[in-house]
C-alpha positions in Angstrom: 25.6 4.2 1.8 23.9 1.5 -0.2 23.6 -2.2 0.5 24.0 -4.2 -2.7 23.4 -7.9 -3.2 25.3 -9.6 -6.0 25.2 -12.9 -7.9 28.1 -14.3 -9.8 29.0 -17.5 -11.5 31.2 -19.8 -9.5 34.3 -19.3 -11.6 34.3 -15.6 -10.8 36.1 -15.1 -7.5 36.4 -11.3 -7.4 35.5 -8.3 -9.4 37.2 -4.9 -9.6 33.9 -3.0 -10.0 32.5 -4.5 -6.8 35.8 -3.9 -5.0 35.6 -0.2 -6.0 32.1 0.0 -4.5 33.3 -1.6 -1.3 36.2 0.9 -1.2 33.6 3.7 -1.4 31.9 2.3 1.7 29.1 0.4 0.1 27.9 -2.8 1.8 28.2 -5.9 -0.4 26.4 -9.2 0.2 26.9 -12.3 -1.9 23.5 -13.9 -2.3 22.4 -17.5 -3.1 19.1 -18.0 -4.9 18.7 -21.3 -3.1 18.9 -19.6 0.3 16.4 -16.7 -0.1 15.7 -16.7 3.7 19.3 -15.7 4.3 19.1 -12.6 2.1 19.9 -9.4 4.0 16.8 -7.7 5.4 17.4 -4.5 3.4 18.9 -4.5 -0.1 18.9 -1.4 -2.3 19.7 -3.3 -5.5 21.1 -6.5 -6.9 23.9 -6.8 -9.4 24.2 -9.9 -11.6 27.7 -10.5 -12.8 27.1 -12.6 -15.9 29.3 -14.5 -18.2 26.8 -16.7 -20.0 23.4 -15.6 -21.4 21.6 -18.7 -20.2 22.8 -18.4 -16.6 22.1 -14.6 -16.5 18.5 -15.1 -17.8 17.9 -17.8 -15.2 19.0 -15.4 -12.5 16.8 -12.6 -13.8 13.7 -14.8 -14.1 14.1 -16.2 -10.7 14.8 -12.9 -9.0 11.9 -11.1 -10.6 9.5 -13.6 -9.0 10.0 -12.0 -5.6 12.3 -9.1 -5.8 11.0 -5.5 -6.2 14.3 -3.6 -6.0 16.3 -2.7 -9.1 18.4 -5.4 -10.7 21.5 -4.4 -12.7 23.6 -6.5 -15.1 27.4 -6.4 -15.3 28.2 -8.5 -18.3 31.4 -9.9 -19.8 29.9 -9.8 -23.2 28.6 -6.4 -24.3 26.2 -7.3 -27.0 23.0 -5.3 -27.9 20.8 -8.3 -28.7 21.6 -10.0 -25.3 21.1 -6.7 -23.5 17.6 -6.3 -25.1 16.7 -9.8 -23.7 17.9 -8.8 -20.3 16.0 -5.6 -20.3 12.8 -7.4 -21.4 13.3 -9.8 -18.5 13.3 -6.9 -16.0 16.9 -5.7 -15.7 17.0 -1.9 -15.0 20.3 -1.4 -16.9 23.1 -3.4 -18.5 26.8 -2.5 -18.0 29.8 -4.0 -19.7 32.7 -5.3 -17.7 35.0 -3.1 -19.7 33.3 0.0 -18.2 35.7 2.1 -16.1 35.1 1.3 -12.4 34.7 5.0 -11.5 32.2 5.5 -14.3 30.3 2.5 -13.1 30.3 3.8 -9.5 28.9 7.2 -10.4 26.3 5.8 -12.9 25.0 3.4 -10.3 25.0 6.0 -7.6 22.9 8.3 -9.7 20.5 5.6 -10.7 20.0 4.5 -7.1 19.7 8.1 -5.9 16.9 8.6 -8.4 15.2 5.4 -7.4 15.3 6.3 -3.7 13.9 9.8 -4.3 11.1 8.3 -6.4 10.3 5.8 -3.7 10.3 8.4 -1.0 8.0 10.6 -3.0 5.6 7.7 -3.5 5.6 6.8 0.2 5.0 10.5 1.2 2.1 10.8 -1.2 0.7 7.5 -0.1 0.9 8.4 3.6 -0.4 11.9 3.4 -3.3 11.2 1.0 -6.5 10.3 2.9 -8.5 7.4 1.5 -12.0 8.4 0.4 -14.5 7.9 3.2 -17.6 5.8 2.6 -19.6 8.1 4.8 -18.7 11.7 5.6 -20.9 13.9 7.8 -21.5 17.5 6.8 -22.7 19.3 9.9 -23.3 22.7 8.3 -25.8 21.2 5.9 -27.2 18.5 8.2 -26.3 16.0 5.4 -24.1 13.0 4.7 -21.8 12.4 1.7 -21.9 8.8 0.4 -18.7 7.5 -1.2 -17.5 11.0 -1.9 -20.2 11.5 -4.5 -23.8 11.7 -3.3 -24.8 14.2 -0.7 -28.0 13.3 1.1 -30.0 15.8 3.2 -31.2 14.6 6.6 -33.6 15.9 9.3 -32.0 17.1 12.5 -33.0 13.8 14.3 -31.8 11.7 11.4 -28.5 13.5 11.4 -28.1 13.2 15.2 -28.8 9.4 15.0 -26.3 8.9 12.3 -23.7 11.0 14.1 -24.1 8.7 17.2 -23.4 5.7 15.1 -20.7 7.4 13.1 -18.7 8.2 16.3 -18.6 4.6 17.3 -18.2 2.6 14.0 -18.6 -1.2 14.4 -20.0 -0.8 18.0 -23.6 -1.4 19.0 -25.5 1.7 20.1 -28.3 0.5 22.3 -32.0 1.5 22.1 -31.6 3.1 25.5 -28.6 5.3 24.5 -30.4 6.3 21.3 -33.6 7.2 23.1 -31.7 9.1 25.8 -29.5 11.1 23.3 -32.2 11.8 20.7 -35.3 12.5 22.8 -33.8 13.2 26.2 -36.8 13.7 28.7 -39.4 14.3 26.1 -42.7 12.5 27.0 -41.5 10.9 30.2 -42.4 7.2 30.7 -43.2 6.5 27.0 -41.5 3.5 25.4 -39.7 5.1 22.5 -38.2 1.9 20.9 -40.8 2.3 18.1 -39.6 5.9 17.5 -36.0 4.6 17.2 -37.0 1.9 14.7 -39.1 4.4 12.7 -36.2 6.9 12.6 -33.8 4.2 11.4 -36.3 3.1 8.8 -36.4 6.6 7.3 -32.6 7.0 7.6 -32.0 3.8 5.8 -34.4 4.8 3.0 -32.3 7.9 2.4 -28.7 6.4 2.5 -29.1 2.7 1.7 -29.4 1.2 -1.8 -31.3 -1.8 -0.2 -33.1 -1.4 3.1 -33.6 -5.2 3.3 -29.8 -5.7 3.0 -28.3 -2.5 4.3 -24.7 -1.6 3.7 -24.2 0.8 6.5 -26.8 0.6 9.3 -27.0 -2.9 10.7 -29.6 -4.0 13.2 -28.2 -5.8 16.3 -31.2 -8.0 17.3 -32.9 -6.9 20.5 -30.0 -4.5 21.3 -29.8 -1.6 18.9 -27.9 -0.6 15.8 -24.4 -0.2 14.6 -22.6 1.5 11.7 -20.7 -0.8 9.4 -17.7 0.8 7.7 -14.9 -1.2 6.1 
């Protein structure tokens, strides 16, 4: 069942249309624009029961500042020019008070059902679609794809170095770890820091737009390197 917030002018004490919704099991909550913090946590829609155009327009303009759910009008006066103004101000639909309560109920049910389905479809697509990666490794080609557009070929050592950084984004990979993983026991006893620096120099030349202000591979002074991904 739906939870509906409603706004009405003070001289209106009850409404047969709202009573019919309540009889059908809908939750109704009278809301006060001056007490926004007391609004129910989850509202499926808001109904404005308007008698005067000026009051109704004020309600609409205030609600549209912070409400994203549908807003429907139930008006005493059924006049096309007024309805056009309400629609321009953001009302989803305008209903006359003279509408049969059962017709109002089924029309509103169909509109809210359509809105809920549309929202669910949007959320599903949003949650299942993966954002484009800034860097994507392509093992079979020993290459890297930049921003989903540019594929850059790497040497085996360059690819291995980038892979080490890629597997721990935002974390410093030390010179020692890079030397151990990339050169293992080759040339025992040799200080290979210069080899690491030289390798990163060539890697940056391939994947960075600016090697002096690199976007991806950051130098951590006296410690090593890290991959910067936002």
